[in-house]
C-alpha positions in Angstrom: 152.8 -4.2 52.0 151.4 -6.3 49.2 148.0 -5.6 47.7 145.1 -7.8 48.7 142.0 -8.7 46.7 139.7 -7.2 49.4 140.6 -3.7 48.1 139.0 -4.4 44.7 136.7 -1.6 43.7 138.7 0.9 45.8 137.7 4.1 43.9 139.0 6.4 46.5 142.5 4.9 46.9 141.9 3.9 50.5 144.3 1.0 50.3 147.2 3.3 50.9 145.5 4.7 53.9 144.7 1.2 55.1 148.4 0.3 54.8 149.4 3.2 57.1 146.6 2.5 59.6 147.8 -1.2 59.7 151.3 -0.1 60.6 149.9 2.1 63.3 147.9 -0.8 64.8 151.0 -3.0 64.8 153.0 -0.4 66.6 150.5 -0.2 69.5 151.4 -2.2 72.6 148.8 -0.8 75.1 145.1 -0.4 75.1 144.0 2.4 72.7 140.7 3.8 71.4 141.1 5.2 67.8 138.5 7.1 65.8 138.6 6.9 62.0 136.5 9.8 60.9 134.7 10.7 57.7 131.4 12.2 56.6 128.3 10.3 55.5 128.8 8.5 52.3 132.5 8.8 52.2 133.1 5.0 52.1 133.6 4.2 55.8 131.9 0.8 55.6 133.9 -0.1 52.5 137.1 0.8 54.3 136.1 -1.0 57.4 135.4 -4.3 55.6 138.5 -4.1 53.3 140.8 -2.9 56.1 139.6 -5.5 58.6 140.4 -8.2 56.1 143.8 -6.6 55.5 144.4 -6.7 59.2 143.5 -10.3 59.4 145.8 -11.2 56.5 148.6 -9.4 58.4 148.1 -11.6 61.5 145.8 -9.5 63.6 142.7 -10.8 65.3 139.8 -8.6 64.3 136.2 -8.4 65.6 133.8 -6.3 63.5 130.7 -4.8 65.2 127.8 -3.3 63.2 126.2 -1.2 65.9 123.2 -0.3 63.8 122.0 -3.9 64.0 121.3 -3.5 67.7 119.8 0.0 67.5 116.4 0.0 69.4 116.6 -3.8 69.9 119.6 -4.4 72.1 121.9 -3.1 74.7 125.3 -1.5 73.8 127.2 -3.7 76.2 125.5 -6.9 75.2 126.0 -6.0 71.5 129.7 -5.9 72.0 129.8 -9.0 74.2 127.8 -10.9 71.6 130.2 -9.9 68.9 133.2 -11.1 71.0 131.4 -14.4 71.8 130.9 -15.0 68.1 134.6 -14.5 67.6 135.6 -17.3 69.9 136.9 -20.2 67.8 134.8 -23.3 67.8 137.7 -25.2 69.3 137.0 -23.2 72.5 133.3 -23.8 72.5 133.2 -24.5 76.2 134.6 -21.1 77.0 132.3 -19.5 74.4 129.3 -21.1 76.1 130.5 -19.9 79.5 131.0 -16.4 78.2 127.5 -16.5 76.6 125.9 -17.6 79.9 127.7 -14.8 81.7 126.4 -12.3 79.1 122.9 -13.5 79.6 123.3 -13.1 83.4 124.3 -9.5 82.8 121.3 -9.1 80.6 119.1 -10.5 83.3 119.8 -7.7 85.7 118.7 -5.2 83.1 121.8 -4.1 81.2 119.8 -1.3 79.6 119.0 0.0 83.0 122.7 -0.4 84.0 123.7 1.7 81.0 121.2 4.4 81.9 122.6 4.5 85.5 126.0 5.1 84.0 124.5 7.8 81.9 123.0 9.3 85.1 119.5 9.3 83.6 116.5 10.2 85.7 115.2 7.6 88.3 111.9 7.4 86.4 113.6 6.1 83.3 115.5 3.5 85.3 112.4 2.4 87.1 110.6 2.1 83.7 113.4 0.0 82.3 113.3 -2.5 85.2 111.0 -5.5 85.0 108.7 -6.8 87.7 111.1 -9.6 88.6 114.3 -7.6 88.5 115.3 -8.2 92.1 114.5 -11.9 91.9 116.6 -12.2 88.7 119.8 -10.9 90.4 121.0 -14.4 91.1 124.2 -14.3 93.0 124.0 -10.7 94.1 123.1 -11.9 97.6 123.7 -8.6 99.4 121.0 -6.7 97.5 118.1 -8.4 99.2 119.5 -7.7 102.6 120.2 -4.1 101.9 116.6 -3.5 100.6 115.2 -5.3 103.7 117.3 -3.3 106.1 115.9 -0.1 104.7 112.5 -1.0 106.0 109.1 -2.3 104.9 108.0 1.2 104.0 110.3 1.4 101.0 108.3 1.2 97.7 109.0 -1.6 95.2 110.1 1.1 92.7 112.6 2.6 95.1 113.9 -0.9 95.9 114.3 -1.7 92.2 116.2 1.6 91.7 118.7 0.8 94.4 119.1 -2.7 93.3 119.7 -1.7 89.7 122.3 0.8 90.8 124.1 -1.7 92.9 123.9 -4.3 90.2 125.3 -1.9 87.6 128.2 -1.0 89.9 129.0 -4.7 90.3 128.8 -5.2 86.6 131.3 -2.3 86.1 133.8 -3.4 88.7 133.5 -7.2 88.6 131.4 -8.8 85.9 132.6 -6.9 82.8 136.3 -7.1 83.5 136.0 -10.8 84.2 133.9 -11.3 81.1 136.2 -9.5 78.8 139.3 -11.2 80.2 137.7 -14.6 79.6 136.6 -13.7 76.1 140.0 -12.3 75.3 141.7 -15.4 76.5 139.4 -17.7 74.5 139.7 -15.6 71.3 143.5 -15.3 71.1 144.3 -18.8 72.6 145.4 -20.3 69.3 146.9 -17.1 67.8 150.4 -15.6 67.9 149.0 -12.1 68.6 147.5 -11.3 71.9 145.9 -8.1 70.7 142.3 -8.0 69.5 141.3 -5.1 67.2 137.6 -4.3 67.6 136.2 -2.3 64.7 132.9 -0.5 65.5 130.9 0.8 62.5 127.6 2.5 61.8 127.5 4.3 65.1 126.4 7.5 63.4 123.6 5.6 61.6 121.9 4.8 64.9 119.2 6.8 66.7 121.1 9.8 68.3 120.3 8.9 71.9 121.4 5.3 71.2 124.7 6.4 69.7 125.5 8.5 72.8 124.4 5.7 75.1 126.7 3.3 73.2 129.7 5.5 73.6 128.9 6.3 77.3 128.4 2.6 78.0 131.6 1.7 76.2 133.6 3.7 78.8 133.2 0.7 81.0 135.0 -1.4 78.4 137.5 0.9 76.5 140.1 0.6 79.3 140.4 -3.2 79.3 143.8 -4.5 78.4 144.4 -6.5 75.2 142.0 -4.6 73.1 142.4 -1.8 70.5 139.0 -0.2 69.6 138.6 1.5 66.3 135.4 3.7 65.9 134.3 4.4 62.3 132.4 7.7 62.8 131.1 10.9 61.4 132.7 13.1 64.0 130.8 16.2 63.1 127.4 14.4 63.4 128.3 13.0 66.8 129.6 16.3 68.1 126.4 18.0 67.0 124.1 15.6 68.8 126.3 15.6 71.9 126.0 19.4 72.0 122.3 19.1 71.7 122.2 16.5 74.5 124.7 17.8 76.9 125.3 21.5 75.9 128.6 23.1 75.1 131.4 22.3 77.5 133.0 25.2 79.3 136.4 24.8 77.7 134.9 23.7 74.3 136.3 20.2 74.7 135.3 17.9 71.9 132.9 15.1 72.9 134.9 12.4 71.2 138.0 13.4 73.1 136.4 11.9 76.2 136.8 8.4 74.7 139.4 8.6 71.9 143.2 8.5 72.3 144.0 8.9 68.6 141.8 10.6 66.0 142.4 9.8 62.4 140.7 11.0 59.3 139.5 9.0 56.3 139.5 11.4 53.5 140.6 11.1 49.9 142.4 13.9 48.0 140.4 16.1 45.7 142.1 14.7 42.6 141.4 11.1 43.7 137.8 11.9 44.5 137.3 13.7 41.2 138.9 10.8 39.3 136.6 8.3 41.1 133.5 10.3 40.0 134.9 10.5 36.5 135.2 6.7 36.3 131.7 6.2 37.7 130.1 8.6 35.2 132.1 7.2 32.3 129.8 4.1 32.5 126.7 6.1 31.7 124.8 4.2 29.0 124.2 6.9 26.3 122.3 5.3 23.3 121.1 8.2 21.3 123.5 11.2 21.5 122.1 14.7 21.2 125.0 15.5 18.9 128.1 13.6 17.8 130.5 16.4 18.9 132.6 15.9 22.1 130.7 18.6 24.0 127.7 16.2 24.2 129.7 13.0 25.0 129.7 10.8 28.0 133.3 11.8 28.6 132.3 15.5 28.8 129.5 14.5 31.2 132.0 12.5 33.4 134.4 15.5 33.5 131.4 17.7 34.5 130.3 15.3 37.2 133.7 15.4 38.8 133.8 19.1 38.9 130.3 19.4 40.3 131.0 16.8 43.0 133.9 18.9 44.2 132.0 22.1 44.0 129.0 20.8 46.0 131.1 18.7 48.4 128.6 15.9 48.0 129.4 12.5 49.5 130.2 9.6 47.2 126.9 8.1 48.2 125.0 11.1 47.1 126.9 11.4 43.9 126.2 7.8 43.1 122.5 8.5 43.6 122.6 11.4 41.3 124.4 9.4 38.6 122.0 6.6 39.1 119.1 9.0 38.3 120.9 10.0 35.1 121.6 6.4 34.2 118.0 5.3 34.7 116.9 8.3 32.6 119.2 7.3 29.8 118.0 3.7 29.9 114.3 4.6 30.1 114.5 7.1 27.3 117.1 5.3 25.2 115.3 6.1 21.9 115.3 9.9 22.6 118.2 12.1 21.8 119.6 13.4 25.1 122.3 15.8 26.1 124.0 13.7 28.8 126.2 16.6 30.3 123.0 18.6 30.6 121.3 15.8 32.4 124.2 15.6 34.8 124.1 19.3 35.4 120.3 19.4 36.0 120.5 16.4 38.3 123.2 18.0 40.4 121.4 21.3 40.3 118.2 19.8 41.7 120.1 18.1 44.5 122.0 21.3 45.3 118.9 23.4 45.5 119.7 25.5 42.4 123.0 27.1 43.7 125.3 25.8 40.9 126.4 28.5 38.5 125.8 28.1 34.8 129.5 28.6 34.2 130.0 24.8 34.7 127.9 24.2 31.6 127.5 27.6 29.8 124.9 26.3 27.3 122.4 26.1 30.2 121.8 29.8 29.8 119.5 28.9 26.9 116.3 28.7 28.8 112.8 29.5 27.4 112.7 32.6 29.7 116.0 33.9 28.3 114.8 33.4 24.7 111.5 35.1 25.4 113.3 38.0 27.0 115.6 38.6 24.1 113.0 38.1 21.4 110.1 40.0 22.8 109.4 43.4 21.2 106.3 45.4 22.2 103.9 46.2 19.3 104.2 49.9 19.9 107.9 49.8 19.6 108.0 48.5 16.0 109.2 51.0 13.4 112.3 52.3 11.6 114.3 52.6 14.9 113.1 49.1 15.9 114.4 47.7 12.6 117.9 49.1 13.3 117.7 47.9 16.9 116.6 44.5 15.6 119.7 44.3 13.4 121.9 45.1 16.5 120.0 42.6 18.5 120.6 39.9 15.9 124.3 40.6 15.9 124.4 40.6 19.7 122.5 37.3 19.9 124.8 35.7 17.3 127.8 37.0 19.2 126.6 35.5 22.5 126.0 32.1 21.0 129.4 32.1 19.4 131.1 33.2 22.6 129.1 31.2 25.1 127.7 28.0 23.5 128.6 27.7 19.8 127.8 23.9 19.9 124.1 24.8 20.1 124.3 26.3 16.6 125.7 23.1 15.1 123.2 20.5 16.1 121.5 18.1 13.7 118.7 20.0 12.0 116.0 17.9 13.6 117.0 19.0 17.1 115.6 22.5 16.4 112.1 21.3 15.5 111.9 23.7 12.6 108.5 24.4 11.0 109.8 24.3 7.4 112.8 23.6 5.3 114.1 27.1 5.1 117.5 28.1 6.2 117.7 30.1 9.4 120.4 32.2 11.0 122.2 30.6 13.9 120.6 32.9 16.5 117.2 32.1 15.2 117.9 28.3 15.3 118.9 28.6 18.9 116.7 31.3 20.4 113.5 30.7 18.4 113.4 26.9 17.8 115.7 25.2 20.4 115.3 27.2 23.6 111.6 26.6 24.1 112.1 22.8 24.5 115.8 22.2 25.1 116.1 22.4 28.9 112.4 21.7 29.6 112.6 18.3 27.7 115.6 17.2 29.8 114.0 18.3 33.0 110.9 16.3 32.1 113.0 13.2 31.5 114.7 13.5 35.0 111.3 14.3 36.6 109.8 11.3 35.0 112.5 9.1 36.5 112.3 10.8 39.9 108.6 9.8 40.1 109.4 6.2 40.5 113.1 6.1 41.6 113.6 5.6 45.3 115.8 8.4 46.6 116.4 7.4 50.3 119.9 7.5 51.7 
């Protein structure tokens, strides 16, 4: 399958996965519900947009639904119907208008209440959801008024509304929705060679938890309709967690998504691909004033480190981008200040990870003010002949540790050490006495200065 421009910027090599998924779609001859699963920030929306365009270019009819746009403001069923109505070609405008009128009629009976009935919510929620004129707005549901009247004048308006909403919801499920979907399907594919409609549903796990579950439960009314293949872009772990919180753990430990999904697919890049993607992102960091010209302090070294830390922390691409953005802004705002860019990357990841990253990823991070003070401190009462011998051993040990752990710290430009005079100092003194007190604190201060004005929301 030839490459298409819509995969431009595909850092995670999702085009190959998209090719495989497209072949799968084309092999399906019956109604299916497919989940395409990945964690937060793993590029689901990028994949959805690129893959949907690839499907269109291969001759498929695709309808994309961003569920988050209807969260708190719309009804799940109406959201889907609205997306299908928008997909009707302008040449079939009459059918589109008819479909839209039908959708409005479903909305008039309180589609939100109908969805809650399907969810078996409490009667009080349903009553609250119904408007004063619900029964009057039922239009051609003629039997409802007669049923309510036959039950007697003693029935409360709330009870009457509850029964009416339940009966209306049942008619929507059995009659209105199938007719609606059949009419929309016919209008959408009328001028196409392919009778299948691929509905790609995204951002479900970005909605309010209750709304996400309501959407899935309400979609059970629709998922079985012929002529459609539904693809749910989801964070399965997130949905399973909120389902367990809402419904409890099933007796046989059945997965919640298994109630709706026929085929479960995963959207996950290989570690080597993900690491390379992070390397390429970090390679664009704008270092103006290097801390030192040696490769250990280069942007390339920082990019290598970023890839390793991304794999170690298992951070999402979105979170890694946010971390690298923090480093980028720091480099831009402090462009006239010599900065150790790998150290900035390490400290930024460390802050996001809560301090769990080992110093082995960047050994020179052992050189903290606390470590220097610990090694250099000698009590006054301990000074003497023995102390002088111990001091010589200490000097040797400190020099050895620098040489074995971070020799690059002993070969910095002289001005990095902030020396008090022009005398020559031993390597251990340069690092422990004159570099350590300000080396890491200065870089932390740069990142903290950026954090004070950089928005960090997901």
